[in-house]
C-alpha positions in Angstrom: 32.5 11.4 25.7 36.2 11.8 25.1 38.5 11.3 21.8 42.0 10.6 22.6 45.0 9.1 19.9 41.8 8.5 17.2 39.7 6.8 19.6 36.5 7.9 21.2 35.3 6.6 24.5 32.4 7.1 26.8 32.8 7.6 30.3 31.0 5.2 33.2 28.2 7.7 33.9 27.4 8.0 30.1 27.0 4.3 29.8 24.8 4.0 32.4 22.6 6.9 30.9 22.9 4.8 27.6 21.8 1.6 29.2 20.0 2.2 32.5 18.0 -1.3 32.5 18.1 -4.6 30.2 15.1 -3.0 28.0 17.5 -0.7 26.7 20.0 -2.9 26.4 17.6 -5.3 24.5 16.9 -2.5 22.0 20.2 -1.5 21.1 21.4 -5.1 20.6 18.3 -5.7 18.4 19.1 -2.5 16.3 22.4 -3.5 16.0 21.6 -7.3 14.9 18.6 -6.3 13.0 18.8 -3.0 12.1 18.8 -3.4 8.5 15.7 -6.1 8.5 14.4 -8.7 11.2 15.2 -12.4 10.5 15.1 -15.9 12.1 18.7 -16.7 13.4 17.5 -20.6 13.2 16.6 -20.7 9.1 17.0 -16.9 8.1 13.5 -16.6 7.3 12.2 -12.9 7.3 8.8 -14.0 8.4 8.9 -13.5 12.3 6.7 -11.7 14.5 6.8 -10.3 17.9 5.5 -12.4 20.9 3.6 -11.2 23.7 6.2 -12.7 26.1 9.0 -10.0 25.4 11.6 -9.9 24.3 10.4 -13.1 22.2 10.3 -13.9 18.5 8.5 -16.5 16.5 9.6 -17.3 13.3 6.5 -18.5 10.9 8.5 -20.8 8.9 10.4 -23.1 11.2 8.0 -22.0 14.0 11.2 -21.5 16.7 11.3 -18.9 19.1 14.1 -16.6 19.5 15.9 -13.7 21.2 18.4 -11.1 20.5 20.7 -13.4 22.8 20.0 -16.5 20.4 23.3 -17.4 18.6 25.3 -15.1 20.2 27.8 -15.4 23.3 24.7 -14.2 25.5 22.8 -17.7 24.6 21.8 -19.7 27.8 22.8 -16.9 30.1 20.5 -15.8 32.8 22.7 -12.3 33.0 20.7 -9.2 32.1 22.2 -8.2 29.2 23.0 -4.4 30.1 25.6 -6.4 32.4 26.9 -8.0 30.0 27.3 -4.8 28.0 28.7 -3.1 31.1 30.9 -6.3 31.1 32.0 -5.7 28.0 32.6 -1.8 28.3 35.0 -2.7 31.7 37.1 -5.3 29.5 37.5 -2.7 26.4 38.4 0.2 28.8 40.5 -1.5 30.7 44.3 -1.6 30.0 45.9 -4.4 31.9 42.7 -6.8 32.3 40.2 -7.5 34.6 39.8 -10.7 36.9 36.3 -12.8 37.5 36.7 -11.2 41.0 36.9 -7.6 40.3 33.6 -8.1 37.3 31.7 -9.8 40.2 31.9 -7.0 42.4 31.2 -4.5 39.8 27.9 -6.6 38.3 26.5 -7.8 41.8 26.7 -11.9 40.2 29.2 -14.7 41.4 32.5 -15.3 40.8 31.6 -18.2 39.0 29.2 -16.1 36.8 31.8 -13.6 36.2 34.3 -16.1 35.1 31.8 -17.7 32.9 31.3 -14.2 31.2 35.0 -13.6 30.6 35.4 -16.8 29.5 32.6 -16.2 26.6 33.8 -12.7 25.7 37.6 -14.0 25.4 36.5 -16.5 23.3 34.7 -14.2 21.0 37.4 -12.0 20.7 39.5 -15.0 19.8 37.0 -15.9 17.4 36.9 -12.2 15.5 40.4 -13.0 14.6 39.2 -15.3 11.9 38.1 -13.5 8.6 34.9 -13.9 8.1 33.6 -15.9 4.8 30.9 -16.9 2.3 27.8 -14.1 2.5 29.1 -11.1 4.5 26.7 -8.3 5.7 28.2 -4.6 6.8 26.9 -1.9 8.0 27.9 1.1 10.1 25.6 2.7 13.3 25.9 6.1 15.5 25.9 4.9 19.1 25.2 7.1 22.1 23.2 9.3 24.2 20.3 11.6 23.0 21.1 15.2 22.4 18.4 16.4 24.1 19.0 14.7 27.4 22.1 16.9 27.3 23.2 19.6 29.6 22.4 22.7 28.2 26.1 23.9 28.3 27.5 20.9 26.6 24.5 21.2 24.1 25.7 24.2 22.7 29.4 23.1 22.1 27.5 20.7 19.2 26.9 22.3 15.9 23.2 22.0 14.5 22.8 18.7 13.0 26.0 17.3 14.1 26.7 13.8 15.4 30.0 14.6 16.6 28.3 13.6 20.5 28.2 10.1 18.8 30.3 7.1 18.3 30.9 5.2 15.0 30.5 1.8 15.7 31.1 -0.7 12.2 29.8 -4.3 12.1 30.2 -7.4 9.8 28.3 -10.6 9.7 28.3 -14.0 8.6 25.3 -14.7 7.1 25.5 -18.3 7.7 27.5 -19.0 10.9 25.7 -15.8 12.4 29.4 -14.3 13.7 29.6 -10.8 14.4 32.5 -8.8 14.2 31.9 -5.0 15.8 34.1 -2.2 17.0 34.4 1.5 17.1 35.9 3.4 13.6 36.7 6.9 13.7 34.5 7.6 10.5 32.4 6.2 7.6 34.6 7.3 4.5 35.4 5.0 2.1 39.1 5.4 3.7 38.2 3.8 6.7 35.4 1.2 5.7 37.3 -0.3 2.6 40.6 -1.4 4.6 38.1 -2.4 7.5 36.4 -5.1 5.2 39.5 -6.1 3.6 40.9 -6.8 6.8 38.2 -8.7 8.2 36.4 -10.8 5.1 38.2 -13.6 3.2 38.9 -13.0 -0.5 36.1 -14.6 -2.7 33.2 -13.5 -0.1 30.2 -11.8 -1.2 29.9 -8.5 0.7 26.0 -6.9 1.1 25.9 -3.2 1.7 23.6 -0.2 2.0 23.9 2.8 -0.8 26.2 4.7 1.5 28.7 6.6 -0.3 31.4 5.0 1.8 31.2 1.4 0.4 31.7 2.6 -3.4 
């Protein structure tokens, strides 16, 4: 993991350590989306249960099935989620952008599939330019590999109890539409979080957060 100009990035090797398979990607995305409480994306009910057919959930109110893909850019796609995350990683780390031909070779998918993925991701980025409104939930999380899995020499450089080896990701979710904005931030202080909320949430909206002091 490297920090330059206030931005924290991870190497390709570190990325694959974090997301070696689709199950790891599912666990990560479920934590990002539902870390503060699981709910049905169809009716917002919290009366949901995990089905034996992983990764499906069932809502006990509307009786509809759903996964972490439901109502996201990953919906109706058969591409494994760790490949989607890698496509997002490549977009974020490439200064000049990437082509569908390049992405298809990196992911091992057809060019048409890669084009579809890039179109979805770029469309999502355009949506993010529109401020969220109504009822908006905000939260932050620390993303990164476990300290116990690091090389011994690298562990020595990290102070006890420190989370300096992880990246802070801040997320905002519009409850009614399910639209999500998420990106890395340098820290979780009020000086950082308040401008992020004011920039991404329309004035007059209701914002829900936890009791972290940075939201005071």
